[in-house]
C-alpha positions in Angstrom: 146.8 -7.3 5.2 144.7 -6.2 2.3 145.2 -2.7 1.0 141.9 -0.9 0.7 141.0 2.5 -0.4 143.5 4.9 1.1 141.3 8.0 0.7 138.7 6.9 3.2 135.3 5.7 2.5 133.5 7.8 0.0 131.9 7.3 -3.4 134.1 6.4 -6.3 135.2 9.4 -8.4 134.3 11.9 -5.7 137.8 12.8 -4.5 137.5 16.6 -4.0 135.3 19.5 -4.7 135.3 21.0 -8.2 137.7 24.0 -8.5 135.8 27.2 -9.1 136.7 29.2 -12.2 139.9 31.2 -11.9 139.2 34.6 -13.7 142.8 35.6 -13.4 144.0 32.6 -15.5 141.1 32.3 -17.9 141.6 33.1 -21.6 140.1 36.4 -22.5 138.1 35.9 -25.8 138.4 39.5 -26.8 142.2 39.6 -26.3 142.7 36.3 -28.0 140.6 37.3 -31.0 142.6 40.6 -31.4 145.9 38.7 -31.2 144.7 36.2 -33.9 143.5 38.9 -36.2 146.6 41.0 -35.8 148.8 38.0 -36.3 146.9 37.1 -39.4 147.2 40.6 -40.8 151.0 40.7 -40.0 151.5 37.3 -41.7 149.7 38.3 -44.9 151.5 41.7 -45.0 154.8 39.8 -44.6 153.9 37.4 -47.4 152.7 40.3 -49.6 156.2 41.9 -49.3 158.3 38.7 -49.4 156.7 36.8 -52.3 157.6 39.5 -54.9 161.1 39.6 -53.5 161.4 35.9 -53.7 160.1 35.9 -57.3 162.7 38.5 -58.4 165.5 36.6 -56.8 164.2 33.4 -58.3 164.1 34.9 -61.8 167.6 36.5 -61.4 169.0 33.1 -60.4 167.2 31.5 -63.4 168.8 34.1 -65.7 172.2 33.5 -64.3 172.1 29.7 -64.2 170.0 28.8 -67.1 169.6 31.5 -69.7 173.0 33.2 -69.1 175.1 30.1 -69.7 176.5 29.7 -73.2 177.0 26.2 -74.3 179.6 25.2 -76.8 177.0 23.3 -78.8 174.8 26.4 -79.2 177.8 28.5 -80.3 178.7 25.8 -82.9 175.2 25.7 -84.3 174.9 29.5 -84.5 178.3 29.7 -86.3 177.2 27.0 -88.7 173.9 28.8 -89.4 175.7 32.1 -90.0 178.1 30.5 -92.4 175.2 28.9 -94.2 173.3 32.2 -94.5 176.5 33.9 -95.7 177.1 31.6 -98.7 178.3 28.3 -97.4 175.3 26.5 -98.8 174.7 24.5 -102.0 173.6 27.5 -104.0 176.5 29.6 -102.8 174.2 32.6 -102.4 173.9 34.8 -99.3 170.6 35.5 -97.6 170.6 39.0 -98.9 170.9 37.8 -102.5 168.0 35.3 -102.0 165.8 38.1 -100.5 166.5 40.4 -103.4 165.6 37.7 -105.8 162.4 36.9 -104.0 161.5 40.6 -103.7 162.1 41.1 -107.5 159.5 38.6 -108.4 
């Protein structure tokens, strides 16, 4: 036996009447607009507060992890330069002696 259309004989696509609009479940444009605007304002206020806090924390971490770390190589170079300026150079003169000589000319 062949299976035919089980919904009866009617035009294709016409299965039931269109459902009327349901005002209780419709989206209220005014309410949705207010929620979007308030949400946007709250988002930007939160970012306005959080971004400076983040930047301060980021700079504090940078100070601690990058600028605050003393390396042995840097200390060695600074010590060598101090010795050079204090007379451990080919002329055996300190920086103060060189400056006095330059100022006298």
